[in-house]
KOLDOKE-332009 format. One record per residue (C-alpha): residue in three letters; x, y, z. Coordinates in steps of 0.2 Angstrom, whole numbers, padded with zeros to 4 digits, always signed. Layout:
% residues N
ALAXYZ ...
This chain:
% residues 606
MET+0098-0033-0059 ASP+0088-0027-0044 ARG+0083-0040-0031 TYR+0066-0028-0033 PRO+0063-0015-0046 PRO+0050+0000-0043 ILE+0033-0009-0047 ALA+0033+0007-0060 GLU+0048+0000-0068 HIS+0038-0014-0079 GLY+0029-0013-0095 LEU+0013-0027-0097 VAL+0012-0039-0113 GLY-0002-0052-0115 ASP-0011-0063-0125 LEU-0030-0057-0119 GLN-0029-0076-0108 THR-0014-0072-0097 ALA-0001-0057-0097 ALA+0017-0055-0091 LEU+0028-0041-0083 VAL+0044-0035-0090 SER+0056-0024-0081 SER+0062-0009-0087 GLN+0082-0021-0086 GLY+0074-0034-0096 VAL+0068-0045-0083 VAL+0051-0055-0084 ASP+0048-0056-0066 TRP+0029-0060-0066 PHE+0019-0073-0077 ALA+0004-0083-0071 ALA+0000-0096-0084 PRO-0012-0104-0092 ARG-0023-0091-0087 PHE-0020-0076-0077 ASP-0025-0083-0059 SER-0014-0097-0062 PRO+0000-0102-0051 SER+0016-0093-0055 ILE+0030-0099-0065 PHE+0039-0082-0065 ALA+0036-0072-0050 ALA+0055-0064-0043 LEU+0044-0047-0040 LEU+0035-0057-0024 ASP+0051-0066-0020 HIS+0068-0063-0028 ASP+0077-0079-0022 ARG+0064-0094-0026 GLY+0051-0084-0038 GLY+0059-0086-0053 TYR+0064-0074-0068 LEU+0066-0074-0086 ARG+0080-0060-0090 LEU+0087-0056-0105 ALA+0099-0042-0108 PRO+0114-0033-0111 GLU+0131-0042-0102 ARG+0136-0026-0096 PRO+0130-0019-0080 ASP+0130-0001-0083 ALA+0121+0001-0097 THR+0108+0013-0097 CYS+0090+0006-0100 LYS+0073+0012-0108 GLN+0058+0006-0113 LEU+0044+0009-0123 TYR+0028+0004-0132 TYR+0028+0002-0150 PRO+0014+0013-0157 ASP-0003+0011-0155 THR+0002-0008-0149 ALA+0007-0021-0133 ILE+0023-0025-0141 LEU+0035-0017-0127 VAL+0052-0011-0132 THR+0064-0011-0120 ARG+0084-0002-0124 PHE+0098-0003-0119 LEU+0112+0009-0120 SER+0132+0007-0116 PRO+0149+0014-0126 ASP+0151-0003-0132 GLY+0132-0001-0143 VAL+0115-0001-0142 GLY+0101-0015-0141 GLU+0085-0020-0138 VAL+0070-0033-0131 LEU+0055-0033-0141 ASP+0042-0042-0128 PHE+0025-0047-0135 MET+0015-0063-0134 PRO+0005-0068-0149 PRO-0016-0068-0146 ASP-0025-0084-0150 ARG-0039-0074-0162 THR-0049-0089-0159 ARG-0056-0084-0142 THR-0053-0102-0136 ALA-0048-0104-0120 THR-0030-0113-0122 ASP-0016-0119-0110 ARG-0003-0115-0122 HIS+0003-0098-0122 THR+0019-0090-0129 LEU+0029-0078-0124 VAL+0041-0070-0139 ARG+0060-0060-0134 GLY+0067-0052-0149 ILE+0082-0046-0148 ARG+0093-0035-0158 ALA+0109-0023-0161 VAL+0107-0006-0167 ARG+0124+0001-0166 GLY+0138-0007-0160 THR+0142-0025-0152 VAL+0131-0029-0138 ASP+0132-0043-0128 PHE+0118-0052-0123 ILE+0113-0063-0108 LEU+0098-0075-0106 GLU+0095-0081-0091 CYS+0078-0094-0089 ARG+0076-0099-0069 PRO+0057-0104-0068 ARG+0048-0109-0051 PHE+0033-0117-0056 ASP+0015-0117-0046 TYR+0022-0099-0035 GLY+0039-0109-0033 ARG+0033-0124-0024 ALA+0034-0136-0036 GLU+0051-0145-0040 HIS+0056-0144-0059 GLU+0067-0157-0072 LEU+0075-0149-0087 GLU+0078-0157-0102 LEU+0092-0148-0114 GLY+0093-0154-0133 GLU+0098-0148-0149 ASN+0079-0140-0152 GLY+0081-0130-0137 ALA+0076-0131-0117 LEU+0062-0142-0108 PHE+0058-0139-0090 ARG+0044-0151-0085 ALA+0036-0148-0070 PRO+0019-0157-0065 GLY+0005-0155-0076 ILE+0016-0144-0084 ASP+0029-0139-0097 GLY+0038-0126-0099 HIS+0048-0122-0120 LEU+0063-0112-0120 GLN+0070-0110-0139 ALA+0081-0097-0144 THR+0091-0093-0161 PHE+0108-0096-0148 PRO+0115-0110-0140 LEU+0110-0113-0123 ASP+0119-0119-0110 ARG+0113-0130-0093 ASP+0114-0121-0076 GLY+0108-0135-0064 GLN+0089-0138-0068 ASP+0090-0120-0076 VAL+0099-0113-0093 ARG+0112-0097-0097 ALA+0118-0091-0113 LYS+0127-0076-0122 VAL+0126-0072-0139 THR+0132-0059-0146 LEU+0125-0047-0161 ARG+0134-0035-0171 ALA+0123-0018-0179 GLY+0109-0026-0189 GLU+0108-0042-0182 ILE+0095-0051-0175 GLY+0091-0066-0164 GLY+0078-0069-0151 ALA+0072-0083-0137 VAL+0054-0089-0137 PHE+0044-0096-0118 THR+0029-0107-0122 VAL+0019-0115-0109 CYS+0008-0130-0113 ALA+0002-0145-0100 SER+0012-0161-0098 GLY+0016-0169-0115 GLY+0009-0155-0127 GLU+0019-0153-0142 ALA+0037-0145-0142 PRO+0033-0130-0154 ALA+0046-0127-0169 PRO+0062-0117-0166 PRO+0061-0100-0169 THR+0070-0091-0183 VAL+0073-0072-0189 ASP+0061-0073-0203 GLY+0047-0083-0189 LEU+0051-0068-0176 ASN+0049-0054-0189 GLY+0033-0062-0196 GLN+0026-0065-0178 PHE+0032-0046-0174 GLU+0021-0038-0191 GLU+0008-0051-0187 VAL+0006-0045-0167 ALA+0008-0026-0172 LEU-0006-0029-0186 PHE-0019-0036-0172 TRP-0016-0021-0163 ARG-0016-0008-0173 HIS-0033-0015-0182 TRP-0041-0017-0166 LEU-0036+0001-0160 ARG-0044+0008-0177 GLN-0062+0003-0169 SER-0059+0020-0156 HIS-0069+0035-0157 TYR-0058+0045-0148 ARG-0055+0062-0156 GLY-0050+0073-0140 ARG-0038+0082-0133 TRP-0028+0066-0126 PRO-0026+0051-0138 GLU-0010+0044-0131 ARG-0016+0043-0115 VAL-0032+0036-0118 HIS-0028+0022-0132 ARG-0014+0015-0121 SER-0027+0014-0106 ALA-0039+0006-0119 ILE-0026-0006-0125 THR-0022-0009-0105 LEU-0040-0014-0103 LYS-0040-0026-0118 LEU-0024-0032-0110 LEU-0033-0036-0093 THR-0049-0045-0102 TYR-0050-0062-0104 ALA-0055-0066-0121 PRO-0066-0083-0121 THR-0076-0075-0109 GLY-0074-0055-0108 ALA-0072-0055-0089 LEU-0062-0040-0085 ILE-0048-0044-0069 ALA-0045-0028-0057 ALA-0026-0032-0059 ALA-0013-0042-0070 THR-0005-0047-0053 THR-0006-0052-0035 GLY+0005-0047-0020 LEU+0009-0031-0022 PRO+0008-0018-0007 GLU-0004-0005-0005 GLN+0011+0001+0009 VAL+0030-0005+0006 GLY+0031-0019+0019 GLY+0014-0018+0025 GLU-0002-0030+0025 ARG-0013-0024+0014 ASN-0006-0035-0001 TRP-0019-0044-0011 ASP-0023-0055-0027 TYR-0033-0045-0040 ARG-0034-0056-0055 PHE-0053-0058-0053 THR-0067-0049-0060 TRP-0076-0039-0048 ILE-0093-0036-0052 ARG-0091-0015-0050 ASP-0074-0015-0062 GLY-0082-0025-0078 SER-0100-0014-0075 LEU-0091+0003-0076 SER-0077-0005-0089 VAL-0096-0006-0099 ARG-0097+0014-0101 ALA-0079+0018-0105 MET-0077+0005-0119 LEU-0092+0011-0125 ASP-0088+0029-0128 LEU-0073+0022-0136 GLY-0083+0013-0149 PHE-0077-0004-0142 VAL-0095-0013-0141 GLU-0089-0030-0143 GLU-0080-0030-0127 ALA-0092-0021-0120 THR-0106-0032-0124 ALA-0095-0050-0120 PHE-0095-0043-0102 LEU-0115-0041-0101 HIS-0117-0059-0106 TRP-0103-0063-0094 LEU-0112-0053-0080 THR-0130-0058-0086 ASP-0124-0076-0084 ARG-0118-0072-0066 LEU-0137-0065-0061 ARG-0147-0080-0070 GLU-0136-0093-0058 ARG-0143-0090-0045 ALA-0159-0079-0048 GLY-0174-0086-0041 LYS-0162-0096-0026 GLU-0164-0091-0008 GLU-0148-0082-0007 GLU-0138-0068-0013 PRO-0140-0065-0034 LEU-0123-0059-0035 GLN-0107-0061-0027 THR-0092-0047-0024 MET-0081-0057-0038 TYR-0078-0070-0048 ARG-0064-0080-0057 ILE-0064-0077-0075 ASP-0073-0092-0079 GLY-0088-0088-0066 ASN-0081-0099-0056 PRO-0086-0092-0039 ASP-0076-0100-0028 LEU-0062-0089-0022 PRO-0054-0097-0006 GLU-0040-0087+0001 GLU-0024-0092+0005 THR-0006-0087+0010 LEU+0011-0088+0003 ASP+0022-0093+0017 HIS+0037-0095+0008 PHE+0039-0079-0003 GLU+0045-0066+0008 GLY+0035-0054-0002 TYR+0039-0035-0012 ARG+0052-0029-0003 GLY+0046-0038+0012 SER+0028-0035+0011 SER+0020-0049+0019 PRO+0007-0059+0018 VAL+0008-0065+0001 ARG-0011-0069-0004 ILE-0019-0078-0020 GLY-0037-0079-0017 ASN-0049-0065-0011 GLY-0056-0067+0005 ALA-0069-0053+0000 ALA-0078-0063-0010 ASP-0089-0068+0004 GLN-0091-0051+0007 LEU-0107-0041+0008 GLN-0107-0028-0006 LEU-0124-0021-0010 ASP-0118-0007-0020 ILE-0113-0021-0035 TYR-0132-0023-0037 GLY-0131-0004-0045 GLU-0114-0005-0054 ALA-0123-0021-0064 LEU-0140-0012-0066 TYR-0130+0003-0073 ALA-0120-0009-0084 VAL-0135-0016-0094 SER-0142-0002-0095 GLN-0128+0009-0105 GLY-0132+0011-0123 ALA-0147+0004-0132 GLU-0136-0008-0143 ILE-0130-0017-0126 ALA-0146-0015-0118 GLN-0158-0022-0133 GLN-0148-0037-0134 THR-0152-0043-0117 SER-0162-0060-0120 PHE-0179-0063-0111 GLU-0171-0074-0101 GLY-0159-0062-0094 TRP-0172-0049-0091 GLN-0182-0063-0081 ALA-0166-0063-0071 MET-0164-0046-0070 ALA-0180-0044-0065 ARG-0182-0058-0052 THR-0166-0048-0043 LEU-0173-0031-0042 ASP-0190-0040-0037 TRP-0179-0049-0021 PHE-0169-0031-0022 ALA-0182-0020-0018 ALA-0184-0028-0001 ALA-0167-0033+0003 TRP-0158-0016+0001 ASP-0156-0009+0017 ARG-0142-0018+0026 PRO-0127-0014+0032 ASP-0111-0022+0024 GLU-0093-0021+0020 GLY-0094-0006+0007 ILE-0084-0003-0009 TRP-0067-0004+0001 GLU-0070-0023+0006 THR-0068-0014+0024 ARG-0060-0028+0035 GLY-0069-0019+0050 GLY-0085-0024+0052 ARG-0101-0018+0042 GLN-0110-0001+0040 ASP-0122+0008+0033 PHE-0110+0015+0020 THR-0118+0028+0009 TYR-0108+0023-0008 SER-0120+0008-0005 ARG-0134+0013-0004 VAL-0132+0026-0019 MET-0129+0012-0029 SER-0144+0006-0023 TRP-0155+0019-0028 VAL-0144+0016-0045 ALA-0150-0002-0047 LEU-0167+0004-0044 ASP-0169+0017-0055 HIS-0161+0011-0070 GLY-0170-0007-0069 LEU-0187+0007-0071 ARG-0177+0016-0085 LEU-0175+0000-0093 ALA-0194-0010-0091 GLU-0201+0007-0096 SER-0189+0011-0113 PHE-0189-0008-0118 ARG-0209-0011-0112 ARG-0201-0026-0103 PRO-0212-0034-0088 ALA-0210-0028-0070 ASP-0217-0024-0055 LEU-0214-0005-0059 GLU-0224+0002-0042 ARG-0213-0010-0030 TRP-0198-0004-0038 ARG-0200+0015-0037 LYS-0207+0014-0019 ALA-0191+0006-0015 ARG-0180+0019-0023 ASP-0188+0034-0018 THR-0187+0029-0001 VAL-0167+0023-0003 PHE-0165+0042-0010 GLU-0175+0048+0005 GLN-0165+0040+0018 ILE-0147+0045+0010 MET-0154+0063+0010 GLU-0158+0061+0028 ARG-0145+0050+0035 GLY-0129+0053+0023 TRP-0129+0071+0025 SER-0119+0080+0037 GLU-0123+0097+0043 GLN-0107+0095+0054 GLU-0098+0094+0037 ARG-0109+0101+0026 ALA-0106+0085+0016 PHE-0110+0070+0010 VAL-0101+0056+0022 GLN-0095+0038+0023 HIS-0107+0030+0032 TYR-0122+0035+0043 ASP-0115+0033+0060 GLY-0100+0046+0056 GLU-0093+0061+0048 VAL-0079+0054+0039 LEU-0076+0060+0020 ASP-0076+0045+0008 ALA-0071+0048-0011 SER-0080+0033-0017 LEU-0094+0047-0019 LEU-0087+0057-0032 LEU-0096+0044-0042 MET-0112+0051-0036 PRO-0115+0065-0052 ARG-0110+0052-0065 VAL-0121+0041-0061 GLY-0138+0053-0061 PHE-0139+0054-0041 ILE-0138+0072-0040 ALA-0136+0087-0051 PRO-0117+0090-0054 ARG-0120+0108-0048 ASP-0133+0107-0035 ARG-0129+0114-0018 HIS-0127+0098-0007 TRP-0114+0091-0021 LEU-0103+0108-0024 SER-0103+0109-0004 THR-0098+0091-0003 LEU-0084+0094-0016 ASP-0076+0109-0006 ALA-0078+0095+0011 MET-0068+0084-0001 ASP-0055+0097-0007 ARG-0052+0102+0013 LYS-0050+0084+0018 LEU-0045+0072+0005 VAL-0034+0080-0008 SER-0015+0083-0005 ASP-0008+0091-0022 SER-0024+0086-0033 LEU-0022+0067-0027 VAL-0036+0059-0018 TYR-0035+0048-0004 ARG-0050+0033-0002 TYR-0054+0038+0015 ASP-0045+0042+0031 PRO-0043+0025+0039 ALA-0037+0034+0056 ALA-0054+0043+0058 SER-0063+0028+0050 PRO-0052+0010+0054 ASP-0053-0004+0041 GLY-0047-0017+0052 LEU-0031-0015+0045 ARG-0013-0011+0050 GLY-0003+0002+0041 SER-0008+0016+0030 GLU-0009+0018+0010 GLY-0007+0031-0004 THR-0018+0040-0013 PHE-0030+0032-0025 SER-0028+0036-0041 LEU-0046+0029-0047 CYS-0053+0044-0034 THR-0040+0056-0043 PHE-0047+0051-0059 LEU-0067+0052-0053 TYR-0064+0068-0042 VAL-0059+0077-0064 ASP-0073+0069-0068 ALA-0084+0076-0053 LEU-0074+0094-0055 ALA-0078+0093-0076 ARG-0098+0091-0071 ALA-0097+0105-0060 ARG-0089+0115-0072 ARG-0072+0119-0063 LEU-0063+0116-0079 SER-0049+0124-0074 GLN-0045+0115-0058 ALA-0050+0099-0067 ARG-0038+0099-0080 TYR-0025+0105-0070 THR-0027+0090-0059 PHE-0029+0078-0075 GLU-0011+0085-0084 LYS-0005+0085-0065 MET-0010+0066-0064 GLN+0000+0061-0080 THR+0015+0065-0073 TYR+0012+0049-0061 ALA+0011+0037-0072 ASN+0026+0029-0077 HIS+0038+0027-0092 VAL+0025+0017-0104 GLY+0008+0028-0097 LEU+0006+0012-0084 PHE-0002+0014-0067 ALA-0004+0005-0051 GLU-0018+0006-0039 GLU-0010+0020-0029 ILE+0002+0032-0026 GLY+0014+0033-0014 PRO+0021+0048+0001 SER+0037+0051-0011 GLY+0028+0048-0029 GLU+0029+0031-0030 GLN+0017+0017-0039 LEU+0010+0005-0025 GLY-0002-0011-0027 ASN-0005-0023-0041 PHE+0001-0017-0056 PRO-0008-0011-0068 GLN-0026-0008-0061 ALA-0038-0009-0072 PHE-0050+0002-0061 THR-0037+0018-0065 HIS-0037+0014-0082 LEU-0055+0016-0084 SER-0058+0030-0072 LEU-0045+0039-0082 ILE-0055+0036-0099 MET-0070+0040-0091 ALA-0063+0058-0084 ALA-0053+0060-0101 ILE-0071+0059-0111 THR-0081+0069-0097 LEU-0066+0082-0099 ASP-0068+0082-0116 GLU-0082+0086-0117 ALA-0085+0101-0105 LEU-0071+0110-0111 ASP-0077+0109-0128 ALA-0097+0115-0122 GLU-0088+0129-0112 ASP-0077+0134-0130 ARG-0094+0135-0138 ARG-0102+0146-0125 
């Protein structure tokens, strides 16, 4: 068992309310419950000694590990090959189909011997509340009970468990064709203990979960060139969505570094207005209308909460239930992934001013008649009041899309999305004959456009730049043609794309910006941003640079991990960095694939 396996050496399982990471060595080294943003129970990925883990793997240290997803599902198969035999661990979490928030969550770890004889070792060492809470073990005939303040962890298996202090160990030998397993269930203190698992019960749960995911995926309309990649990304987005509210989290983890040993270690287990809003178009394009509608309702609720009040109508991010309080603190007792500290929980960027979120929010609402027409009159009133306010409030420096901590600037991307907010508000009002101050919105929209063309364009670089007072390029502007601000073959845009090729692209991978040229208030460097690489593909396809677009897209697939997942960044040696898996990367993969498919189909017809 590695102290800190590579970030990419993991698969994700979940039940649509929380999720766990399983390493290719069969170790659950990240699991928080009962929600994505709850304190961790297993967090060895952030501190091997203090974080806790649940290991279930063959005893032989020389076994070769392979990992894959059961086709079209979120069931993870970890295979171990050794001279003695071949064994498999099957990990999954049964989804709660009621979509009601619950404090009971179950992680199923089935085992089987495929060939020969396999000795499996189980170690369960929970460390509740990010390793800050002590627990007591009660070991009985029906399994182990780990008691911690406010929460219980039940571990039950088809084989006997042995005490190891306040933790549990076990060993079981399976021969070819034999099946067993262990089930870890989390619930509130004093909750009813689950029934002990049986082989038939484990098989039944496996079939039910497989059927759930295959039934869900059958809704997909995608018939393009990359079905496996697109559908794996769709399943990943579904796994990162909190079913009771429809809120999409940015990633399943906290504290995984953007630079190993650095300080860029953030908590991504919250819902960014930006990420969730852009996911609406991606999910609609695939045919997942229910998921897109659920997020829209969540978003509309956020608008209604502050509409008409003398404060910002939206903040950058929220908890999955809409709670706006995300105080940032550090876990100083955790050493961090390979020494990357501080480990943070909560996120101080929630209090930042990021004006682009209004554009993304209105972009989401305007996507498709099946979404926009479902907006209630009260919801429209909230949006209209927001745009009335925004028409006078857009012209302010802010922290920008990348949540820099080096001071506010007049970011060009924020202005572009301000234009989007007003433009899409106008489209909605006119399309559905809703009451609105059209003249006011139109005047503000046109003023934003003129300002961007005058101040966001650099004659020196022959490109649109990051902010008005500099010459630095920024990959967020790759969204400009997608949101309709500029034509994809406009000379200004093609010149900008050429400038990005020269300064932000490294062997097809794209950096967000150059921190050395545009200080962001943080020490250290970072890798290329996988999101930006897929936005680059989208922009190239729209500009009809199809050979380059397809090559970049195909090449980017080689940086996916062994089960098709992406973290936030690609490091200098091709390693994945940052929180994992990242929703923004997977939704941008879907966007890029669909745009590229359409462009290639159009080229074929020509």
